[in-house]
GUSEZA-147152 format. One record per residue: z, y, x of N, C-alpha, C in turn. Coordinates in Angstrom, 2 decimals, decimal comma, padded with zeros to 5 digits. Last residue first. Layout:
BEGIN
{nz:Z; ny:Y; nx:X; caz:Z; cay:Y; cax:X; cz:Z; cy:Y; cx:X}
...
END
This chain:
BEGIN
{nz:016,16; ny:013,17; nx:-002,50; caz:016,70; cay:011,48; cax:-003,21; cz:017,23; cy:010,36; cx:-001,59}
{nz:015,26; ny:014,93; nx:-002,24; caz:016,34; cay:015,28; cax:-001,52; cz:017,04; cy:014,55; cx:-001,43}
{nz:011,75; ny:014,31; nx:-002,64; caz:012,31; cay:015,25; cax:-001,74; cz:014,57; cy:014,76; cx:-001,36}
{nz:012,51; ny:013,16; nx:-005,72; caz:011,66; cay:013,04; cax:-004,04; cz:011,98; cy:013,49; cx:-002,71}
{nz:013,07; ny:015,62; nx:-006,74; caz:014,03; cay:014,89; cax:-006,15; cz:013,88; cy:013,39; cx:-005,48}
{nz:011,12; ny:016,51; nx:-006,85; caz:011,79; cay:017,48; cax:-005,95; cz:013,27; cy:016,50; cx:-005,26}
{nz:009,49; ny:016,08; nx:-008,27; caz:008,64; cay:016,09; cax:-007,35; cz:009,81; cy:016,19; cx:-006,15}
{nz:010,60; ny:016,34; nx:-010,64; caz:010,98; cay:015,01; cax:-010,20; cz:010,12; cy:014,71; cx:-008,82}
{nz:010,57; ny:019,56; nx:-010,84; caz:011,95; cay:019,05; cax:-010,59; cz:011,56; cy:016,59; cx:-010,04}
{nz:008,22; ny:019,07; nx:-011,16; caz:008,51; cay:019,59; cax:-009,90; cz:010,24; cy:019,34; cx:-010,32}
{nz:007,61; ny:018,56; nx:-014,11; caz:007,12; cay:017,29; cax:-012,94; cz:007,24; cy:017,37; cx:-011,63}
{nz:009,48; ny:019,84; nx:-015,69; caz:009,35; cay:018,20; cax:-015,37; cz:008,87; cy:017,85; cx:-014,18}
{nz:008,21; ny:021,80; nx:-015,32; caz:009,54; cay:022,01; cax:-014,63; cz:009,29; cy:020,74; cx:-015,03}
{nz:005,56; ny:021,22; nx:-016,77; caz:005,74; cay:021,57; cax:-014,88; cz:006,59; cy:021,85; cx:-014,28}
{nz:006,03; ny:020,65; nx:-019,42; caz:006,14; cay:019,89; cax:-018,46; cz:006,01; cy:020,09; cx:-016,86}
{nz:009,20; ny:023,37; nx:-019,25; caz:007,29; cay:023,02; cax:-019,48; cz:007,57; cy:021,55; cx:-019,25}
{nz:012,02; ny:025,91; nx:-020,82; caz:011,58; cay:024,25; cax:-019,47; cz:009,89; cy:024,50; cx:-020,00}
{nz:011,07; ny:029,04; nx:-020,50; caz:011,84; cay:027,80; cax:-020,87; cz:011,76; cy:026,74; cx:-020,26}
{nz:010,04; ny:031,52; nx:-019,73; caz:011,07; cay:031,33; cax:-018,97; cz:011,94; cy:029,96; cx:-019,82}
{nz:007,86; ny:032,21; nx:-022,13; caz:008,65; cay:032,76; cax:-022,08; cz:010,23; cy:032,61; cx:-021,36}
{nz:005,80; ny:031,14; nx:-020,56; caz:006,50; cay:029,96; cax:-021,28; cz:007,97; cy:030,64; cx:-021,92}
{nz:005,39; ny:031,62; nx:-017,98; caz:004,53; cay:032,20; cax:-019,16; cz:005,16; cy:031,77; cx:-020,07}
{nz:007,57; ny:030,82; nx:-015,80; caz:007,58; cay:031,66; cax:-016,62; cz:006,61; cy:032,83; cx:-018,10}
{nz:009,71; ny:027,78; nx:-016,49; caz:008,14; cay:029,25; cax:-016,61; cz:007,74; cy:029,72; cx:-017,01}
{nz:012,06; ny:027,15; nx:-014,32; caz:011,59; cay:027,26; cax:-015,51; cz:010,27; cy:027,54; cx:-015,80}
{nz:014,38; ny:025,93; nx:-012,45; caz:012,96; cay:025,85; cax:-012,76; cz:013,47; cy:026,31; cx:-014,08}
{nz:016,77; ny:026,61; nx:-009,85; caz:016,06; cay:026,72; cax:-011,51; cz:014,68; cy:026,99; cx:-010,99}
{nz:018,26; ny:025,39; nx:-007,44; caz:017,35; cay:025,00; cax:-008,03; cz:017,46; cy:025,18; cx:-009,71}
{nz:020,08; ny:025,92; nx:-004,62; caz:020,88; cay:024,81; cax:-005,78; cz:019,37; cy:026,24; cx:-006,65}
{nz:022,17; ny:023,46; nx:-001,71; caz:020,58; cay:024,34; cax:-002,19; cz:021,23; cy:024,66; cx:-003,91}
{nz:023,90; ny:024,17; nx:001,25; caz:023,91; cay:024,44; cax:-000,16; cz:022,18; cy:024,49; cx:-000,33}
{nz:024,33; ny:024,49; nx:003,38; caz:023,98; cay:023,43; cax:003,46; cz:023,54; cy:023,41; cx:002,07}
{nz:024,03; ny:027,84; nx:003,30; caz:024,38; cay:026,67; cax:004,78; cz:023,87; cy:025,77; cx:004,22}
{nz:022,77; ny:028,52; nx:000,17; caz:024,25; cay:028,94; cax:001,20; cz:024,32; cy:027,56; cx:002,18}
{nz:019,68; ny:029,70; nx:-001,20; caz:020,67; cay:028,48; cax:-000,27; cz:021,13; cy:028,97; cx:000,48}
{nz:017,81; ny:029,41; nx:-004,59; caz:019,12; cay:029,89; cax:-003,56; cz:019,44; cy:028,54; cx:-002,84}
{nz:015,21; ny:029,63; nx:-005,83; caz:016,37; cay:028,56; cax:-004,72; cz:016,48; cy:029,21; cx:-004,63}
{nz:012,71; ny:028,96; nx:-008,46; caz:013,98; cay:029,60; cax:-007,58; cz:014,67; cy:029,13; cx:-007,13}
{nz:009,61; ny:027,11; nx:-008,61; caz:011,00; cay:027,70; cax:-008,22; cz:011,75; cy:028,40; cx:-007,66}
{nz:006,39; ny:027,74; nx:-008,89; caz:007,41; cay:027,79; cax:-008,10; cz:009,05; cy:028,19; cx:-009,22}
{nz:003,56; ny:026,05; nx:-009,29; caz:004,94; cay:025,74; cax:-009,90; cz:005,45; cy:026,66; cx:-008,88}
{nz:001,10; ny:025,16; nx:-008,25; caz:000,87; cay:026,37; cax:-008,90; cz:001,75; cy:026,56; cx:-009,77}
{nz:002,00; ny:022,05; nx:-006,98; caz:002,05; cay:022,00; cax:-008,56; cz:000,39; cy:023,03; cx:-009,09}
{nz:001,87; ny:023,10; nx:-004,85; caz:000,75; cay:021,69; cax:-005,35; cz:000,74; cy:021,82; cx:-006,75}
{nz:003,85; ny:024,68; nx:-004,67; caz:002,01; cay:025,64; cax:-003,92; cz:000,80; cy:024,29; cx:-004,78}
{nz:005,69; ny:023,03; nx:-004,49; caz:005,30; cay:023,83; cax:-005,58; cz:004,75; cy:024,39; cx:-006,05}
{nz:004,89; ny:021,72; nx:-001,98; caz:005,37; cay:020,26; cax:-003,40; cz:004,87; cy:021,92; cx:-005,21}
{nz:006,02; ny:023,59; nx:-000,79; caz:004,47; cay:022,37; cax:-001,34; cz:004,21; cy:021,79; cx:-001,84}
{nz:008,57; ny:024,03; nx:-001,50; caz:007,49; cay:024,96; cax:-001,53; cz:006,16; cy:023,75; cx:-001,24}
{nz:010,15; ny:020,96; nx:-000,49; caz:009,57; cay:021,40; cax:-002,00; cz:008,29; cy:023,31; cx:-002,40}
{nz:009,80; ny:021,53; nx:002,11; caz:009,27; cay:020,21; cax:000,95; cz:008,19; cy:021,10; cx:-000,01}
{nz:011,42; ny:023,56; nx:002,40; caz:010,08; cay:023,84; cax:003,02; cz:008,91; cy:023,15; cx:002,35}
{nz:013,49; ny:022,54; nx:002,20; caz:013,43; cay:024,26; cax:001,08; cz:011,73; cy:023,45; cx:001,74}
{nz:013,91; ny:020,33; nx:004,05; caz:014,11; cay:020,64; cax:002,10; cz:013,35; cy:021,80; cx:001,39}
{nz:014,38; ny:021,95; nx:006,02; caz:013,49; cay:021,13; cax:005,86; cz:013,45; cy:020,71; cx:004,17}
{nz:016,36; ny:023,40; nx:005,37; caz:015,56; cay:023,86; cax:005,12; cz:013,77; cy:023,37; cx:005,04}
{nz:018,74; ny:021,19; nx:004,85; caz:018,61; cay:021,82; cax:004,57; cz:016,88; cy:023,08; cx:004,18}
{nz:018,57; ny:020,33; nx:007,96; caz:017,78; cay:019,28; cax:006,86; cz:017,37; cy:020,12; cx:005,26}
{nz:019,73; ny:022,88; nx:009,96; caz:017,81; cay:022,39; cax:009,17; cz:017,46; cy:021,78; cx:008,36}
{nz:022,41; ny:022,42; nx:007,78; caz:021,48; cay:022,73; cax:008,03; cz:020,66; cy:022,43; cx:007,78}
{nz:022,61; ny:019,19; nx:006,40; caz:022,71; cay:019,60; cax:007,81; cz:022,35; cy:021,04; cx:006,96}
{nz:022,08; ny:017,15; nx:005,11; caz:023,91; cay:016,86; cax:005,73; cz:023,99; cy:017,70; cx:006,59}
{nz:022,55; ny:018,42; nx:001,73; caz:021,96; cay:019,11; cax:002,95; cz:022,76; cy:018,31; cx:003,84}
{nz:022,80; ny:019,42; nx:-001,83; caz:023,88; cay:019,38; cax:-000,18; cz:022,83; cy:018,64; cx:000,58}
{nz:022,87; ny:021,11; nx:-004,60; caz:022,08; cay:019,55; cax:-004,05; cz:023,38; cy:019,76; cx:-002,59}
{nz:022,41; ny:021,19; nx:-008,06; caz:022,39; cay:021,77; cax:-006,55; cz:022,61; cy:020,45; cx:-006,34}
{nz:020,06; ny:022,31; nx:-010,74; caz:020,31; cay:020,82; cax:-010,33; cz:021,56; cy:021,54; cx:-008,72}
{nz:018,24; ny:023,18; nx:-014,23; caz:018,90; cay:023,64; cax:-012,71; cz:019,41; cy:021,69; cx:-011,44}
{nz:015,83; ny:024,48; nx:-015,95; caz:016,85; cay:022,72; cax:-015,61; cz:017,34; cy:023,40; cx:-013,91}
{nz:017,18; ny:026,70; nx:-018,77; caz:016,78; cay:026,09; cax:-017,74; cz:017,17; cy:025,44; cx:-016,37}
{nz:018,75; ny:027,41; nx:-021,08; caz:017,49; cay:027,56; cax:-021,24; cz:016,69; cy:027,08; cx:-019,61}
{nz:020,99; ny:027,63; nx:-020,08; caz:020,95; cay:029,04; cax:-020,21; cz:018,97; cy:029,01; cx:-020,38}
{nz:020,48; ny:024,32; nx:-018,39; caz:021,97; cay:025,33; cax:-018,47; cz:021,20; cy:027,00; cx:-018,48}
{nz:020,26; ny:021,24; nx:-017,88; caz:020,01; cay:021,98; cax:-019,15; cz:020,44; cy:023,30; cx:-019,35}
{nz:020,42; ny:019,43; nx:-015,17; caz:021,14; cay:020,24; cax:-016,16; cz:019,81; cy:020,95; cx:-016,87}
{nz:019,99; ny:016,46; nx:-012,85; caz:019,65; cay:017,94; cax:-012,96; cz:020,60; cy:018,13; cx:-014,60}
{nz:020,84; ny:013,74; nx:-012,74; caz:020,20; cay:014,74; cax:-011,91; cz:020,28; cy:016,58; cx:-011,66}
{nz:018,60; ny:012,37; nx:-014,31; caz:020,11; cay:012,63; cax:-014,91; cz:020,15; cy:013,49; cx:-013,07}
{nz:015,43; ny:013,06; nx:-015,96; caz:016,47; cay:013,29; cax:-014,90; cz:017,31; cy:013,44; cx:-014,78}
{nz:015,82; ny:011,31; nx:-018,06; caz:014,42; cay:010,93; cax:-017,05; cz:014,55; cy:011,76; cx:-015,63}
{nz:018,20; ny:011,20; nx:-019,28; caz:018,02; cay:010,32; cax:-018,74; cz:016,62; cy:010,04; cx:-017,94}
{nz:018,07; ny:014,13; nx:-019,81; caz:018,82; cay:013,52; cax:-019,83; cz:018,56; cy:012,15; cx:-018,56}
{nz:016,31; ny:014,98; nx:-021,76; caz:015,49; cay:015,00; cax:-019,24; cz:017,20; cy:014,05; cx:-018,82}
{nz:015,97; ny:014,15; nx:-023,71; caz:015,42; cay:013,12; cax:-022,95; cz:015,38; cy:013,07; cx:-021,69}
{nz:016,38; ny:016,62; nx:-025,01; caz:017,30; cay:016,14; cax:-025,23; cz:017,25; cy:014,16; cx:-024,15}
{nz:014,03; ny:017,95; nx:-024,59; caz:015,00; cay:018,17; cax:-024,22; cz:016,30; cy:017,33; cx:-023,43}
{nz:012,69; ny:016,94; nx:-026,91; caz:011,90; cay:016,46; cax:-024,87; cz:012,94; cy:017,18; cx:-024,73}
{nz:013,92; ny:017,05; nx:-028,87; caz:013,91; cay:016,37; cax:-028,80; cz:013,47; cy:015,93; cx:-026,85}
{nz:013,61; ny:020,26; nx:-029,15; caz:014,19; cay:019,91; cax:-028,53; cz:015,06; cy:018,31; cx:-028,26}
{nz:010,38; ny:020,67; nx:-026,92; caz:011,44; cay:020,71; cax:-027,19; cz:012,75; cy:020,14; cx:-027,81}
{nz:009,73; ny:022,47; nx:-023,83; caz:009,92; cay:021,76; cax:-024,27; cz:010,33; cy:021,67; cx:-026,37}
{nz:006,60; ny:025,14; nx:-024,08; caz:007,76; cay:024,60; cax:-023,93; cz:008,68; cy:023,37; cx:-024,82}
{nz:003,65; ny:025,24; nx:-022,88; caz:004,02; cay:024,65; cax:-023,98; cz:005,13; cy:024,31; cx:-023,64}
{nz:001,80; ny:026,57; nx:-020,62; caz:002,40; cay:025,20; cax:-021,17; cz:003,43; cy:025,64; cx:-021,55}
{nz:-001,75; ny:027,99; nx:-021,62; caz:-000,09; cay:028,10; cax:-021,24; cz:000,70; cy:026,96; cx:-021,63}
END
């Protein structure tokens, strides 16, 4: 089972993943695509990355805006290395 990140590792995320925020014990990011079809393409690519990692985010889509919420349920819905790995993959897709 993945281990939740400690406070030092969580603090380091500000440098490692500057587009993400730690909010209520989850790793979150909001992004806006140029078009609705582009937002859907991002969701598909994120889903593929999630399947490869066997770690799945919560995604809320509203027109061109995506709200991404990452935590590891098996670690008490806290942030683990799995979330960091998926956030890094997501950054490569949306940036």
